[in-house]
Each structure stands twice: as C-alpha cells, then as structure tokens.
N, C-alpha and C positions, 0 to 999 in steps of 0.2 A: 506493500499499499505507501508506503514510503519513497518509492522510487518515482509510484505514478504519479505520487504531489510536486515531487522534483521536477521532473521530467512540465506536466502541465506550470505551474511559478514560472520556470526558466518561464516558458512559449505566452505569458501573459506579463512581459513590460513591451513596451512600443519599440524600446531604445536597442538590444534582445533580438527581434523581429526583424531589427535594419541593422544588423550585424548581419543578422544568416542570410539578407535579402546580400549585401556586398559578399559575402564568399559564397553566394553562387555565382563569382565569375571567375573563384579560383583564388588561390593561397596569398594572406594577406600576413603584412604584419602591422604590430600593435601602433606604430606612429604614419602607415597607410591607412588605418579604421581614426582615427582621433584624425586624422586631416576631412576625412569624406563626412563623420558626424559636427565636426564645428565643437566638440569635447574635450576636458581634461584628459590627460594619460590613468589617473586614476580612477576613473569614475569610469571608463575605456574596459578599463586591467579587471576592476569589477565584477562586468559584466559577462567579458569573456569567459571570467571565471566559475559565473552560472551557468552559462552554454555546455561548462566543459564538465564540471561534476554532471550534470543533467544529461552527458554522452552526447550532446547535437552536432560539437567542435571536438579537434582534436589538432596539438598545437606539435610544434618541431621545434627547435634550438638549431641555431648557427649561430657559430661565437657568442659574440652579445645581445645577436636579436633574436627573436623568437615567433614565429608564424602561424598561424592559424588558417585553418584548414575546418570543410566541414565532415564532420563522420558519417559516414555511411553505411557503416557495414552490421549495423542493426538493422534491420529489415521494417520493423516496429516505429523507430527515431527516423530511419528514412523517411518511410511513407509520410510521418507525421511532418518533417520537411517539406518535402514534395510538398502537402495541403497546405503549410502554412506559407512556402512563397509562391504559387497558384493564386492563396485568396490578398495576396498582401498588396495594395495600395501603388500602382508601378508611380503615381503621382507626384510623393513622397523621395521616393527610393530611385527614381532619375537623378534629382537633388544634388544626393547622394551619388550618386552613380559618376554626377560630370565632377563633382572638385574630387571625385577618387581617381577621374582619370585624367585632370587639369593637374593633379598633386602629384602623380605617378611620370608625366611629362616634364615635370621643370624638373624631377628627384636626381641628385648628382649623388649618384651611388656606382657601383661594377655593377650593377643589377639591371639591365636593361626590360623594358616593358612594350610586349605589344597588345596592341589592340585591332581582337581579329574577331568580326560576323560579331559586337557589342560583350565579345569575351576578354579581359584584360589577361592573358599569360606572361609570366614570368619567364625570364628565359639569365642562366647564369652563365655572367659572363664568362672569359678561360681567363682571368686571373683574380678570379672571386675566388 
C-alpha cells in the first residue's frame, strides 16, 4: 500500500509532471532542468528525489554531474508515465521545452546537443 501511495504522491505535483515531460526528450542534467523550469537547484533536486524514490526516473553520475532519465523498467510505472505524459498540457510544456533548447544551444560544455525531430539527443564529444 505504501508503494502505491508513494507513486501517486509523486504524480500529484505540477513541477514533477513538468520534469517528467522534459525527460520525455531524453537524459538531462540537473542544471538543464533548473534552466528549463526557471527554478532554484535545491527545489528541482527535491522533486527529482521524489520522482526517483517513486521509481519514475533513474540517475547516472558522470564526474561531478548527475543526469536523469525516465526509468521504464517497471511495466506498471511505464504505463503510468506514458498516460501522464499523454495527458499533460502541451502549452506549459512547450515553454519549458523552448527554454531547455535555448539553454542547451548556448551551453558551453564538451557535450554537443542535437535537436532531431523535436527530440533532444545528447552526444558525448571525443574529449568528454
């Protein structure tokens, strides 16, 4: 019962739904999400933690950076994510996505970002 409560509590917040919508396009680091949502890093990290504890996202550490992506290993959670993303308003998500794309284009790192058919794909450079 506690697991189900944790899952649905994680989906009961607009910020967490916006994060899931952003992660629909692929793996993002915390700084990318902070910029897209225009929120402070501790607040975004809190919401990422709730989503991770509920099993909706997974993280990957590379150096001092942590990247997050959707965790679709559990069929129940995967179907919930798909249902939520399908029903999440595209109006607000479109603004988040535009900010994210602008930020990724201006970001000065060793990671190149490619926008392909409205999907943001991160390609690790040879020097990364």
